[in-house]
N, C-alpha and C positions, 0 to 999 in steps of 0.2 A: 723472803727473810725466813730463816730457819725457825723451826717450832720453839726453841728456848728464846729466840729474840722476840718472837710474838707473844710468848708468855711474859715476858719481862715488860714488853708495852703495855700488856693488859693489865699487870699488878701496878703499874706507874698510873694508870688511868683510874684505878679503884683507891689508890693509896692517897692518904692525906700527909704521908711522911716524906720527908726530903730525902730519905734513904729509900726510896721506892723501888730502885732497881735491885737492892739487896733482897734476894727471895728468902722467905721462912718456908721450909720445907714442912709439908703437913704430915701428921703422924700415920696416915694410911694413904694409899694410892686410890684415886677415883679417876675413871676414865671417861673419854669422850668429850664433846663440847662442853656439857654441863660439868664435867669433872674439872676442866681447865679454869672456867670461871669460878667454881667453888674454891679451887686450890689458890686461885689469884685474890679472891675475898679473904680466905684464910690468912694468907701473907699480909695483906693490907691491914687487916683488923688487929693481927698479932702486934703489929709496930705501934699502935696506939692503945695497946691492951684493951681492945674493945670487943673480943670474941664474945663474950657473954651477952653483951648489948646487941650485937649484930645478929646472934642466934635468937634472941628473944624477938627482935624486929621481923626476923623472916619467918619464925613460927606464927606470930600474930598476922603477917601478910598472908602467909599460907591459908590460915583459918578464914580470913577474910574473902580471900580468892574463891573458896569452896562454899561460902554462905551468901556472899553478895553478887547477885547478877550484874550490877552495875560496873562492879570492878571486873569481873570476868569479861565483860562486854568490851570495856576499855582496853584490856591486855590482848583481847583475841580480834578484834575489828581490823580487817587487813585495809579497810577504806580510810582509816584515819591516818594522817600523815605521820611520819616519825617525829618530826620536830614538835608536833602538837601533844603527841603521848609523852614526849620527854618532858615538855613543860608541864603538862598535868601532873606527872609523877613527881617531879621536882617540888611542885606546889604541895602534894600530899605529903611528901616525906618532911617538908618543913612543918605543916600543920600538926602532924602526929609526932614530930621530934624524933625521927628515925636518927641513928647514928649516922655520921658522914659517909662512912663506907658503904652502908646500906643504900643510902640515896644516890651514891655515885654508881652503884650496881645498876639501880633501877634506870637511871638515866642513860647510862651506857647500853644497856640492853634495848632500850627504846630507840637510841640513834642507830644502833646496828640491826634493828628489825628482828630481835631475838627474844621478845617478851614471851613467845609461846614456849620458851625453854625455862622459864622461871621456876615453875614447880620442879623440874628435874634438878635445876641447880640448888634449890633449897634442899631436896633430899640428899643430894651429894654432900652439901655442906653439913647437914645433920650427921652423915656418916663420919665425916671427919671429926665433928665435935665429941661424938660418941667415943671415937678412938682417943681423943684429947683427954677424956675422963677415964681412959681405961677400960671402957665398956666395948665389947665385941658384938656387933648386931648379928643376930642369927634369925633366919626366917624357916619356919617349918611348914609345909603344906601337906596335909592329909585329906583322905577322901571323907572321913567323918571327924567331928571336933574331937579333941583330946580330952579326957577326963583329968582330974586333978592329980591322980596317981600316975598316970602316963605322962603327964606334963613334967611332974617332979622327977621321974625316972628318966626321962630325956634331958632335961636340964643337968643332972648328975653325969650322964653318959658325955655330954657335950664339954663339961668342965675340964675333960682330958685334953682338949684343944687349947685351953688358956694358959696364960703365963701366970705366976703367982700374984701380980698386981692387977690382973684383969677381972672383971665381972662380965656376966653374959646378959644380953639384952634380947629376949626371945619373944619374937611375934609368931603366933600360931594361925595359919589361914586354912580354910577348907575348899578343897577343889574335888567335887565328886568324879570328875573325869579321870582321876588318879585310880579309880577303883579300889585300890587298897595300897598297903605300903606308905610310903612318904617321900618327899623330897626336901633335902637340906642344905640351906646355903648358910655357911658360918664363915665371916670374913671374905677370904678369896677363895674359899673351898666350896665345892658344889658336888653333892652326891645325889644321884637319882635312884631311889630303891622302891619306885612304885610299881605296882602290878601293870599299870598302862604301858610303862617303858618296856618292861619284859615281854609283853604281848607283841608290841612292835618290833622288838629285836627278833623275836621267833617268826613273826610274820615276814619280816625282811629276808630272813634266811630261807624261808620256804619258798618265797615268790622269786627269789634271785635265780638267774640262769645257771644250770649246771655247766 
């Protein structure tokens, strides 16, 4: 089956709408298996105007996954049969009153043995929802923490990449291995201005055969 056909089937499985085969294109592309599930979930939730509800469900679920060992064990345990996991998650979804699209996602992942991908799917869906609100997700890695002045200066510089109706959602991370400089990811753009990358580049040049 072609990739588009598989995607249509996936949307149909997640959707509660009779028009499941009509895809709703997300405002930003996300890639990989996690991206396909996230796009299908976005399409399914869009049809029932449940995007906000699904996003809230997934954020709560992700927080629970990170803080509740029992939940993590349920999702990761390879010895538990798929149908048992699917039934357990269906019960959980009903008890906490998840949106139908969220419940369908959990059941589908359990049946397909892909619950290990859930965290990545949630992250991909969050990127889509950020774009839906006109937010551009930007991640900056530096060797040392940015002070307030540096962060403000960086935000102003990055605004040059934005459209008039967009806002920036900046996340700053520290990676001492960079030595100096920074690595910036904004939307689908990636720029490595770290000292570590320059050292590697020069090392590769020096050690390459003449």
